[in-house]
C-alpha positions in Angstrom: 0.0 0.0 0.0 2.8 2.4 0.9 4.3 2.0 -2.6 1.0 2.7 -4.3 0.5 5.9 -2.2 4.0 7.1 -3.1 3.5 6.4 -6.8 0.2 8.2 -6.8 1.7 11.1 -4.8 4.3 11.9 -7.6 7.3 10.3 -6.0 7.7 7.9 -9.0 7.7 10.9 -11.4 10.2 12.7 -9.3 12.5 9.6 -9.3 12.2 9.3 -13.1 13.1 12.9 -13.5 16.1 12.6 -11.2 17.2 9.5 -13.0 16.9 11.2 -16.4 18.9 14.2 -15.1 21.6 12.0 -13.7 21.8 10.0 -16.9 22.2 13.2 -18.9 24.9 14.5 -16.6 26.9 11.2 -16.9 26.4 11.2 -20.6 27.8 14.7 -20.9 30.7 14.0 -18.6 31.6 10.8 -20.4 30.5 11.7 -23.9 33.5 10.0 -25.6 33.1 6.8 -23.6 29.4 6.7 -24.2 29.8 7.2 -28.0 32.4 4.4 -28.1 30.1 2.1 -26.2 27.2 2.8 -28.5 29.4 2.4 -31.6 30.7 -1.0 -30.3 27.2 -2.2 -29.4 25.9 -1.2 -32.9 28.8 -3.0 -34.6 28.4 -6.1 -32.5 24.8 -6.9 -33.6 25.6 -7.6 -37.3 28.7 -9.5 -36.3 26.8 -11.6 -33.8 24.2 -12.4 -36.5 26.9 -13.5 -38.9 28.4 -15.8 -36.3 25.1 -17.3 -35.5 24.2 -17.8 -39.1 27.6 -19.4 -39.8 27.1 -21.8 -36.9 23.6 -22.6 -38.1 24.9 -23.3 -41.6 27.5 -25.7 -40.3 24.9 -27.9 -38.6 
């Protein structure tokens, strides 16, 4: 019940806002690192698909 009252009282919205602000600050502070991580993640998807396809073809 307490959680429901807190959520209805706006605490959840405040927590989401603070999380978004914190995320934005970290992204700004570590812009290069975040960009590198995103680039690596994007490059990993096609490579992973190719590996899975190659393994599937071998079976």
